[in-house]
N, C-alpha and C positions, 0 to 999 in steps of 0.2 A: 506277554513279554516276561522274561525271567526277572525275578526281583533284583538281582545284582545289576542288571542292565537299567532297570528303572531307577535304582539308587544312583547309578553313575550319571544318568540323564538329569536327575534332580540337582546334582552337584556341579554339572558341567559349566553352568553359567557363572559360578562363583570364582573369585580370585583364589589361588592355591591355599593361602593361609585360612581364608574363610571356609573353603571347602573341607579342609582337614578338621576344623572345629565343628562345622555343621554335620559332618559325617558321623560324629559320635552321638548325635541326636536322632539319627535315622537307623533303625534296627531291623534287620531281617530276622524274623522270629524263628527260633529253633526250639520252641517250648516242648514240642512232641518228640524231639530227637535227642539233642545233646544238652538239654537244660537251657534255662533262660539266660541269654547273654546280657551283659551290663549295658545300660543306656544312660546317656548324660541327660539330666533333667534339672529343672529349677536353677537354670543359669540365665543370665541376661541375654536378651535378644541382641543379635549383632547389629550395630548401627547401620542404617541404610536399608535394612530388610523390613518390608511391610508386614508386621506381625498381626496376628488375630487376637492377641491378648488384651486384657484390660489392666487398669492401674490398681494400686493398693487401695485407694479411696473407693473405687468401684467394688472391690471385694468386701470391704468393711461396711460401707453404707448401703450399696446396692444389693448385695447378695445376702449378707447375714442379718442386718438390722432393718432393711426395707420392708420385709413382710409382716412386721409387728405392728398391730393396728393402734394400740393405745399408748405408744411412746412417741413423743414429739421429737423427730429427728431433725436437728438444726445444723445446717451446713455453714461452717465459717469459711467464707471464701467468695470469689466472684460468682456472679449468677450463672455463668456458663456451666460450671461444675454442678451447681445446684439443680440444673435441669434433670440430671441423672436421678435425683431424688423423687422424681415425679412419676412413679408407677410405670417406668419404661420396661420392667421385666414381667409384667402381667401377673404379679403376685395377687392372689385372690384371698378374700377373707369373708367370714360370715358375721352376722350381727352379734353372735355370742349370747350368753344368758340375759344380758341387759336389753336385748331387742334392738330394733332399728334406731333407737335413740341413744344407744351406747356410744362410747368413745371410738372414733375411727379417724385417725389423722393421716391415713395413707394417701388420700387424694391431694394433700397439700404439699407444696414445695417450700419448706422453711429455709430461709437463707439470710445471712447478714449482708449480702450483696456488697462485698468489699470494693471500694473505689481506689483511685490513685492515691488520694490523701491518706487512706487507711494503710496502704502499703508503706507509705513514707513515714507516717507518724505512729503507726501501730493501731491494731483493731480491737484491743481488749475492752475498751469502754463501749464500743459498738456491740461487741458480743454480749457483754453484761446487760446492755439495754435490750437486746433481742431476746435473751433468756427471760428477762422480766416481762417483756411484752407477751411472749408465748404463755407464760404463767398466768398473767392477768386475763388473757383472752380465754384460755382453755382449762386452767387449773388441772393439768395432767398429773398422773402418778409419777411420771418420769420424763426428763428431758435429756436427750443424748446429743452431744456436740461433736461434730466431725471436722477435722482439719484437712484443708486442701493444700496444694503445693505452696502458695504464697505464705501461708501461716508458718510453715516450717522454716521458710527462708528468712522471714523477718523476726521470728522468735516469739510470737504471741504465746503466753502461757495459758493455754485453754484449760488445763487441769486446775490451776489456781483459781481462775475465774469460776469454774464449775463448783469447786469446793465452797467458795465464798457464797455463791447463790444458793447452794443446797442448805448451808447453815442458816441463811436468811429466811428461806421458805419454811423449812422444818417438816413439811408434809409432801415434798416433791424430791425425788432422788435425781440429782443432776451429776453427770459424769461425762468424761470426754474420751475421744479416741484420737491418738496421734497417728493418723492414717494418711499422711501426705502421699499423693499419688506416686511420687518418685521413690518412696521409701524401700520398696522391695522389688524383687525380680518381676512379679506379676501380681494379679489380684489375690493370689494365695497368701501373700503377706497380710493383706487386709482381712482375710478370714481369721488368721491367727490373732491379729490385734483385736478384732471384734470379740472373738471367743474369750480372750484373756479378760477383757473388761466386763463382759456379761457375767463371767464366772466370779470375778472379783467383787462386782458391785450389786449383783442381783440374785444369783443362784444361792438358795439357802436362806433368803431373807424372810420367808413366811413359813412358820412351823404349824399353821393351822392344818389339821388333818385333811387329807384328800381321800374321799371314799373310793373303794374299788378292791376287788379280790385279787385281780391279776393286773398289777400296775406297771406300766412301762413308760418310757419317754422315747420319742422318735427323733433321732438326731440326723441332720443333713437332708431334710425334706423341706422344700421352699414353696410348695403349693402353686407352682406354675400351672396355669390353665386349669386349676382345680384338682391337681393330683392328690393333694393332702385330703381333700374332701372324700375322695374315693377310698383312700387308705383308711381314714377314720370310719367310714361306713362299714368296711369289712371288719375292722377290729371290734367295733361296737357289736356287730352281728355275732362275733365269736365270744363276746363277753369280756373282752380285754379293754382295760381302761388306759387310754393314752393321756397321761398327765400333762405332758408338754411336747410340742413339736418345736424343734429348733431349726428354722424359725417360721415355717409356713403357717398361716392362719393363727399366729401366736399372740399372746398377751403378756404383759408384765407379770401378772400373777402366775402364769404357767412357768416362766423362768424361775420365779421366786420359790415355787413349791417343787421344782424338779428333783430336789434331793430326796424326795419321798418315794421315788420310783424303786421298784425291785429289780428292774432290768433296763439297761439302755440299749436301744437298737439303732445301729449306725447305717444310714443309707449312703450318703456321700462321704466316703472315707476322707478325702482330701480336705474338705472344708470344715470338718467338725471333729476329727479324731482327737484333737487337743482337749476338747471339753470332756469327751468320753474318758480319756485317761485321767484327767484331773478329778472328775467325779468319782471314779473308782478309788483313787488315792484318799480323797477327803471324806467321802461318805460310805465307801464300801460297796458301790453299785457296780456289778460286773457288766461288760458289754459284749455284744455279738454283732457281727456284720450281717445285714439283711439286704434284700433287694425286692422291692415291690414293682419293678418294671418287668413285665412279662407274666403271663398267667401261671406258668410252671414255677417261675421264680417266686411269685407271690405265695403259691401253695407251699413251696419249700420253706419260705420264711415263716409262715404261720405255724407250720409243723415244728420248726426250730424253737419258736417262742413257747409253744405248748409243751414241748419236751423239757424246756428249762423249768417250768413251773411244776412238772411231774404230778399233774392232777388228771386223773382218768376222765373226769367230767369235761374238762377243758379240751383234752385231746380228742374226745368223741365229738364235741361241738365243732372243733376246727374241721374235722373230717366231714361232718354234716354240711358245713358251709361250703367247703370245697366241692362236695358232690352237687350241691345246689347251683353253684356258680359256673362250673366247668362246661355243662352241656351247651350253653349259649356261646361260650368262647369257642368250643370245638366246631360249632355250626358256622360261626363267622370265619374261622380259619379255613374250613372246608370250602367256603364260597370264594375265598381269596386265593387259595393255593394254586389253582390252575393258571392264574395270571402272574403269581410271584415266585413260584418254585424255580430254582436255578438262577435267579437274578442275583446281581452283585451290588453290594453296598459299601460305601466309605463313610467313616464317622470321625469327625474332629471336633469334639465338644468338651467343655470344661467339666470339672468335678469327676464323677464316676460314670457319667452318662455314656461316654464312648464304650464303656464296658457293659453297663446295664442294658443298653438298647440292643446289644447283640442277642440277648435272650428273645426279644420280640422278633427280630429278623430270622433267627433260627426257627421260631414257630411258624414263620411264613415260608420256610424252605429256602431262605436267602443266605448267601455267604458274604461275610464281611472280609473284604480283601485288603483293606488298610484302615488303620485307626490310630488315634492319638489324642493327647490332651493339650490344652492351652497352658495350663499352670500346674502340671503334676510334679511330684517328686519321684525319686526312683522307686520308693516303696509302692506307689500307685501302679507302676508297671510290673515290678518284679516281686512284690509282696513284702510284708513287714519283716520277713526274715533278714532282709538286707539292712535294716535300720542300724545295727551296730557297726556296719562298715561304711556308713555315709559320713563323709568328712564335713564338718561345719565350716562354711566359708564366711567371708566378711558380710555378704548380703544376709545370710541367716542370722549372724550375730546382731544384726541391726534390729531384729525383732525380739522383744522381751520374752524371756522364758520365766513363767511364774513358778516359784518354789512352793509346792503344796505339801501339806502334812495332814495326817488324819485329824478330823475334827474331834476335840476332846469330849464333846457331848453327843454329837449326832453320827459319828462313825459307827456303822453297824454292818458287819459282814452279812450279806443276804443268805449265803449258804456256807457250810463248813468246807474246809479244804478237801475233805474226803468226798463230800457230795459233788464238788466242782470236778474233781478228778474222775469220779464215776460218770458224770455227764460227758466229759471229754472223751472217755472211752466209748461212749455210745454215739459219738460223732458230733456233739454240740461243742463247737470250737469257740473259745473265748479270746477276746483281744487279738483276733486273727483276721488277716486279709491276704489272700494269695496273689492279688494283683491282676492286671489285664492280660499280660502275656501268656500265662498258662492256659487261658481259655481260648486263645486264638490259634489257628492252624499253623503248622510249620510252613515257612516260606511267605507268610503274610508280612506286610510292611507296617511297622509301628513307628510313628513319627511324632516327636515332641515339638511343640511350638511351631506348627505348620504355618507357612506364610503364603502370600498371594501367588508368587511365582510357582512354588511347589504344588499348590492346589491345582492350578490350571494345567501344569505339566502332568500331574497324576491322572487327571481326567482324560487328557489327550492320549496318554500311553496305555492306561488300564481300562478305560471305557466302562466306568461303573453305570449301573442302571439307576442309581439314586445316590445323591451326595448329601450327607447330613452335617451341618455345622451351625454357624451363627449368622446374624443379620449382616455383618460386614462382608461375608463371602457370598451371600445369597444371589445377588444379581449378576455377579461376574460368572458364577457357575451356570446359572440359567442361560446366559448368553452363549454358552458352549453347547447348548441343546440338551442339558442333563437336568432332570428334576431335582430340586433342592428342597430338603425338609429342614426347617429351622428348629433345632432342638434346644435352643437356649430359652426361648420364650414361646415357642410353638406357633408363632404367627397368631392366627385366630383359632387354633385347634386346642385339643385336650379335653378332658384329662387323658393321659396315656398310662397311668399307673393302675395297678390292681386288675381285676377281672374285666370290669366295664371299660377301663382304659385300654386293655389289650384289644377289645373289640373295636374301639374307636381307631386304634392305630392300624389294625389290619385293613379296615375300610379305607383309611386315608392313604396308606401305601399302595393299596390296590388301585385307587384312582390315579395316583401319581405315576406309577410305572406303566399303567395301561393307557394313559392319555397319548394321543397322536400329536398333540401340539408341539412337543419338543422336537420332533423331526422337521418342523418348519422353521426352527430358530436359526435362520441364515440371513445375513445382511444382504441388502439388494445387490451389492457388487460381487457377492459370492455366487448369487444366482445368475448374474449376467456380468461377466468380467469387463464388457465394453463400457459399463457405467462407472468403473473405478476412477477414471480420469475426471469425470464430471463431479463426483463426490469429493475428490481431493481438492479440486479447484474452488469448491464452495467453502 
C-alpha cells in the first residue's frame, strides 16, 4: 500500500483536530529525493491516546542511573514507582576490580515508601531517615535521591535534605534529582535531568590519573543484555582504554574520572548528547558519534576512533582485530540470509536504537519499512543541523539548562584547531549526527510517539515480517500473528552489540522469521465462525 494511503488510514480514526496535530508526527520520508521534511517531535502525547512512552522518572532513574552498581539509588515516593528501580531493564554489571565482594546495589529497590500521612504532612523527615539507614547499612560512596510525582506536588525539598545529609556524612556524596514523572514530555526529560546532576555532582571529582595510551569514554551505552561487555572486549582487544561508560556497567569512580578521557564516543545521541557537549566546553574533550550495533557499523566506529588518535600502531591493530572478528560474522550472516533476505521490519524503539538496528537488518538483507522513536527530538530524525531552528517551548523550559564554562585548571584542548580541521577533512566528523531520516529509503514511514492503535493498523496494512518495539507492545503484536522482538531489554537475549552481538542477532532473527508458529496465531472463532456466539455469551 502507498505510504500516503497508510498515513490516511492511521489518521482516519481520529477527530479532525487530533488528526491535524497527529499528522505532523507522521512523516513520509523523502530523504533520497527532496531532502528531509520537518517532523514534529518532543511534544506531549494527545490525551486519550495509549502511548508507548515512559515518564521523566523512568528516564532518570531507570535509564541513566539504574545501571550504576555502587551508587545507592533511593526513590522518594510510593512503593509502586520504586518497583521500576528493581532491575526491570536487564542492565548487567560485572564484579569489577574488587571482585565478587565489591559493592553492587543494583539488586535492591531502595524506597521511602511514602504513605498517606507523608503526602499530607510532608516526607522530608522520612527521606532523611531513609538516607541515614542506607548509609548505616552500606556505607556507599554515593546516595542518589529520586523524586516521584507526589514529591513535586507536596513540595518536599529533596535537594536541601540531600545537602544536609552530605555535610553530615562527610565521606558520602548525596545529591537529588527533581525527576517527577509528569515534569517533561517523556522519559527524555529524565535523561536530561540525570545528565545535569551527574555532571554537576560527580564528573571531574577524582583527579587521580587513569592509565591508558588511547583513552575514551563511551556515552549512551547501558549494557542491556551485556552489550557493554562485548564493546569493552573489542576495545580492550584493540588496546583502547574505556575510562567510563555512561552508564552501563558503570561505577562512581568512572563518572568521577571521566574528564581524563581524550575522546568521548556517543552511542545514544538522545539520552546523552547533553553530557558530551558539557564535557567539551568544560574540559576540552571532543566527541564523535559512534554505533556498535551492527558488524559493519562496529568496524566503522573502531576505524573512526583510531583515525582520531592518528597513531599508525593503533590503526594497524584495529584492522587486525576487524580481520579476526569478521569471518565468523560473515559465516553467520551467510547461514541466515536465505531465510531473512527480502523480509520487512518495523522498529519503534527509544533512544537511537530504531536507527542503529537498521544496520543489523541491512546485513541480513532486510528492509526497514517504518521506524520511529518514543522520545526523540527533531535532531534525532533530521540531524543536528536543525538545532538552531528548534523553538524552545514551555515543556523544554521546564528542564534546567546548566551554564558551563571552561574549567580554570583542567580545561585542556586535546588537539589544536588545525588538527581538528585536518581530521574533519579526512572524514572524522565531530559533534555531528545526521539523524535517522537520511539513512532510510524514500517513501518509508517515520512516526514519532507511535501508539497502540497505529501499531496494530500498521501491521495490518503493511504486513511486516518482524516488529521491534518494547514490552508494552509485545503481546498485542504477537496476537496479530507477527513475531515481535523486544529491543528495549531484549527479553532474555543479547548481547547484540559488536561482532559477537551481530552473530547473536542474526541467529535470533533467523529463528523468529522462520518459525511457523506465527501463522497459527488465530483465535478459535476466527478458525470457526460458528463458535463466535458461544464465546461472546461466555
